[in-house]
C-alpha positions, 0 to 999 in steps of 0.5 A: 464297177470295182470301186462301188462293188467294194464299198458296197460290200463292205458297207454292210461293216457299217451297221455290224458295228453300230448293231454291235455297239447299241445291242444292249438296247435292241427290241426284238426286231432290231435283233433280228435284223442284226443277226441277218446282218452278222449272217451277211457279213460273215457270208461275205468275208468268207466268200471274198476270202475264199469262195470267190464271189460264189452265187450259190451261197447267196441264193441259199442266203435268200432263203435264210434272208426271207425266213428272218424278215418275215420273222422281223415282220410278224413281230410288228404290231401292225402287221398282227392281223398277216400273223398267221400268214407268216410261217406257212409262207416261211415253210413254203420259201424253204421247201419251194426255193430248197428243192428249186436249187437242190435240183438245180430246177433253177441254175444255182449259179444264177442269182435271180429267178421268178421264185426270188421275185416272188419272195421280193414282192411279199417283202415290199408288200409287208414293208409298204403295209406296215409303213403306211399303218405306222401312220394311223397307230402312233402318235410319234413322227414317222423319222422319229421311229428306228423302225420306219428307217428299217423299213425304208431300207428295206423298201429301198434295197428290194425296190433295186433288187426287183428292177434289176430282176426284171431287167436282167431278162431284156438287156444284155450282159454288157448293159447289166454290167452298168445296170448293177450299180444301181443295187450296188448304191442301193445296198450302200443306202440301206445299209447307212439305214440300218446303222441309223435305226440301231443308233435311234433304238439306241438314242430313244431307249436312253432317253426312255429308259422304262420303255 
């Protein structure tokens, strides 16, 4: 999987570049996404340069990713009814995942775990619920809203991750090598959608400068 893996790893620089160019038009949600992408790109750069793909880096990044995504969800108006749950979930995740990784209860060199699966289900739930509510709370078509593409990207990526997470317990390592291509493709699609999200927000802000 060298080619598809390489494309997948480097695809995150696309939304980073577009996000940097359009940064002045970012809303709070887009800025949080840009911060998350920036952290991911930085870790990917140093990992490929010095650390040779150490999985412990991505386990700790998983905590950061969950935290930023929940902060992002907290900014969405159609998730305000859940706002009181986000901070406790973030704190619980930091404590539980930090404890599991610090004391190696879950192997720090294994990316997939029950704890990360729980996080992913939470992210998928809030993403799906937000998309569902967008149908009723705005007059604009879904595809005209940058947040919609952000959420679709999140859903594509984490759906692929949870699928691989589950199937990794029942298939051989040799088979997993081929299945990982699914996550690589999902990662590429997600980064394209994130880049489009930044572009669409920039385009909308230019058409409606007062908004």
